[in-house]
Structures are given as structure tokens and as C-alpha cells.
FIKOLZA-1660 file (N, C-alpha, C; in steps of 0.1 Angstrom, whole numbers, plus 5000, padded with zeros to 4 digits):
% residues 66
   i   px   py   pz ch aa at
   1 9848 6088 2113  A  M  N
   1 9831 6097 2112  A  M CA
   1 9825 6090 2107  A  M  C
   2 9811 6086 2112  A  I  N
   2 9804 6077 2104  A  I CA
   2 9792 6089 2098  A  I  C
   3 9791 6086 2088  A  Y  N
   3 9782 6091 2073  A  Y CA
   3 9767 6080 2073  A  Y  C
   4 9759 6089 2071  A  V  N
   4 9744 6078 2072  A  V CA
   4 9732 6086 2060  A  V  C
   5 9734 6078 2049  A  F  N
   5 9725 6086 2038  A  F CA
   5 9713 6073 2035  A  F  C
   6 9700 6084 2033  A  K  N
   6 9694 6075 2026  A  K CA
   6 9691 6074 2008  A  K  C
   7 9693 6063 2002  A  T  N
   7 9693 6064 1987  A  T CA
   7 9686 6058 1985  A  T  C
   8 9684 6052 1965  A  S  N
   8 9684 6048 1959  A  S CA
   8 9679 6037 1958  A  S  C
   9 9693 6032 1959  A  V  N
   9 9694 6018 1955  A  V CA
   9 9686 6009 1962  A  V  C
  10 9680 6002 1955  A  D  N
  10 9667 5987 1956  A  D CA
  10 9667 5982 1944  A  D  C
  11 9683 5974 1937  A  T  N
  11 9679 5964 1933  A  T CA
  11 9696 5963 1934  A  T  C
  12 9697 5953 1930  A  N  N
  12 9713 5944 1932  A  N CA
  12 9720 5951 1923  A  N  C
  13 9713 5954 1906  A  S  N
  13 9724 5964 1899  A  S CA
  13 9734 5975 1902  A  S  C
  14 9719 5983 1912  A  K  N
  14 9720 5997 1916  A  K CA
  14 9729 5988 1931  A  K  C
  15 9732 5984 1932  A  L  N
  15 9738 5980 1946  A  L CA
  15 9752 5975 1941  A  L  C
  16 9754 5966 1926  A  E  N
  16 9768 5961 1925  A  E CA
  16 9775 5975 1919  A  E  C
  17 9765 5982 1911  A  F  N
  17 9775 5998 1908  A  F CA
  17 9775 6003 1920  A  F  C
  18 9769 6008 1929  A  A  N
  18 9767 6016 1944  A  A CA
  18 9785 6011 1948  A  A  C
  19 9788 5999 1948  A  N  N
  19 9801 5988 1956  A  N CA
  19 9810 5997 1949  A  N  C
  20 9808 5993 1931  A  T  N
  20 9821 6000 1923  A  T CA
  20 9823 6013 1922  A  T  C
  21 9815 6018 1923  A  L  N
  21 9817 6036 1926  A  L CA
  21 9823 6043 1940  A  L  C
  22 9818 6032 1951  A  L  N
  22 9824 6036 1972  A  L CA
  22 9836 6027 1964  A  L  C
  23 9842 6019 1956  A  Q  N
  23 9852 6014 1960  A  Q CA
  23 9867 6024 1953  A  Q  C
  24 9859 6027 1942  A  E  N
  24 9871 6037 1934  A  E CA
  24 9864 6055 1941  A  E  C
  25 9863 6056 1947  A  L  N
  25 9858 6069 1951  A  L CA
  25 9866 6070 1968  A  L  C
  26 9860 6058 1975  A  L  N
  26 9865 6054 1990  A  L CA
  26 9876 6046 1994  A  L  C
  27 9889 6042 1987  A  P  N
  27 9890 6032 1988  A  P CA
  27 9896 6029 2002  A  P  C
  28 9897 6035 2014  A  N  N
  28 9904 6034 2024  A  N CA
  28 9889 6034 2038  A  N  C
  29 9877 6035 2034  A  A  N
  29 9866 6038 2037  A  A CA
  29 9856 6025 2039  A  A  C
  30 9852 6021 2050  A  L  N
  30 9842 6015 2050  A  L CA
  30 9826 6016 2054  A  L  C
  31 9818 6006 2043  A  W  N
  31 9809 6010 2040  A  W CA
  31 9797 5998 2040  A  W  C
  32 9784 6000 2040  A  N  N
  32 9771 5988 2037  A  N CA
  32 9760 5992 2039  A  N  C
  33 9751 5988 2031  A  F  N
  33 9740 5990 2030  A  F CA
  33 9728 5982 2031  A  F  C
  34 9717 5986 2037  A  D  N
  34 9706 5984 2045  A  D CA
  34 9694 5983 2032  A  D  C
  35 9693 5977 2031  A  L  N
  35 9683 5978 2022  A  L CA
  35 9669 5970 2025  A  L  C
  36 9672 5965 2038  A  E  N
  36 9656 5959 2046  A  E CA
  36 9654 5972 2046  A  E  C
  37 9655 5986 2053  A  D  N
  37 9657 5998 2055  A  D CA
  37 9641 6006 2043  A  D  C
  38 9635 6010 2054  A  C  N
  38 9624 6016 2041  A  C CA
  38 9634 6030 2031  A  C  C
  39 9645 6034 2037  A  D  N
  39 9658 6043 2035  A  D CA
  39 9662 6035 2023  A  D  C
  40 9672 6028 2025  A  N  N
  40 9684 6022 2015  A  N CA
  40 9691 6019 2022  A  N  C
  41 9691 6023 2035  A  I  N
  41 9703 6034 2038  A  I CA
  41 9716 6028 2038  A  I  C
  42 9727 6038 2037  A  L  N
  42 9743 6038 2029  A  L CA
  42 9748 6041 2044  A  L  C
  43 9756 6033 2051  A  R  N
  43 9765 6036 2061  A  R CA
  43 9778 6041 2056  A  R  C
  44 9787 6048 2062  A  I  N
  44 9799 6047 2054  A  I CA
  44 9812 6054 2070  A  I  C
  45 9821 6044 2071  A  D  N
  45 9826 6047 2079  A  D CA
  45 9843 6053 2070  A  D  C
  46 9844 6064 2077  A  S  N
  46 9855 6072 2069  A  S CA
  46 9860 6086 2079  A  S  C
  47 9873 6085 2080  A  E  N
  47 9880 6094 2079  A  E CA
  47 9884 6108 2072  A  E  C
  48 9881 6106 2060  A  D  N
  48 9878 6112 2052  A  D CA
  48 9866 6120 2054  A  D  C
  49 9860 6132 2050  A  E  N
  49 9851 6137 2045  A  E CA
  49 9842 6140 2035  A  E  C
  50 9831 6135 2041  A  I  N
  50 9825 6126 2028  A  I CA
  50 9805 6135 2022  A  I  C
  51 9808 6143 2017  A  S  N
  51 9797 6149 2009  A  S CA
  51 9783 6145 1998  A  S  C
  52 9770 6148 2000  A  E  N
  52 9760 6140 1993  A  E CA
  52 9769 6142 1978  A  E  C
  53 9773 6151 1972  A  T  N
  53 9785 6159 1962  A  T CA
  53 9790 6151 1955  A  T  C
  54 9797 6145 1965  A  A  N
  54 9812 6132 1963  A  A CA
  54 9803 6121 1958  A  A  C
  55 9790 6119 1962  A  L  N
  55 9784 6104 1959  A  L CA
  55 9776 6107 1945  A  L  C
  56 9769 6120 1942  A  K  N
  56 9765 6118 1929  A  K CA
  56 9767 6111 1920  A  K  C
  57 9757 6106 1912  A  N  N
  57 9760 6098 1901  A  N CA
  57 9748 6099 1895  A  N  C
  58 9745 6090 1879  A  E  N
  58 9731 6087 1873  A  E CA
  58 9725 6080 1877  A  E  C
  59 9735 6068 1884  A  V  N
  59 9722 6054 1885  A  V CA
  59 9715 6056 1901  A  V  C
  60 9719 6058 1911  A  F  N
  60 9712 6065 1925  A  F CA
  60 9716 6080 1929  A  F  C
  61 9704 6078 1938  A  D  N
  61 9707 6090 1943  A  D CA
  61 9705 6089 1961  A  D  C
  62 9712 6100 1965  A  C  N
  62 9713 6097 1982  A  C CA
  62 9718 6114 1988  A  C  C
  63 9711 6114 1999  A  I  N
  63 9705 6125 2010  A  I CA
  63 9712 6118 2022  A  I  C
  64 9722 6129 2028  A  E  N
  64 9727 6125 2043  A  E CA
  64 9715 6127 2047  A  E  C
  65 9717 6118 2060  A  L  N
  65 9704 6122 2072  A  L CA
  65 9715 6126 2080  A  L  C
  66 9710 6131 2092  A  E  N
  66 9713 6136 2106  A  E CA
  66 9713 6132 2117  A  E  C
% end
């Protein structure tokens, strides 16, 4: 399933943190960020169910888009 999130990832340091976090939380998923989009989109392709709560952290915000 593909999940799409609006994020506050807008710097290289936030991007590095987010990639490290996602590697730990979702080792079997594929993801990418589109920082050229005004919503700094995060797309995750995963067979596991993913929620905003699972991605909650102190460095960046994310909101799932429909």
C-alpha cells in the first residue's frame, strides 16, 4: 500500500534524521521525499500498516494525506 504524508522535512539535517528513523521503523518499506513539493511529501510503499502516530517524533511533523 502507498501512504502519502505532508511533512515539515525542509532541510538536509531533517532529511537525514527522517531517513535514519524510517530505516529503523520500516526496514522492509520503500520511501522517498519530494522536497520540491510545497508540502514536502513523504511517500511510503509498505505492506505493513502505517499511521501518523507511528512516525511521530520531535524533529519533524507529518500528516497523512488522502
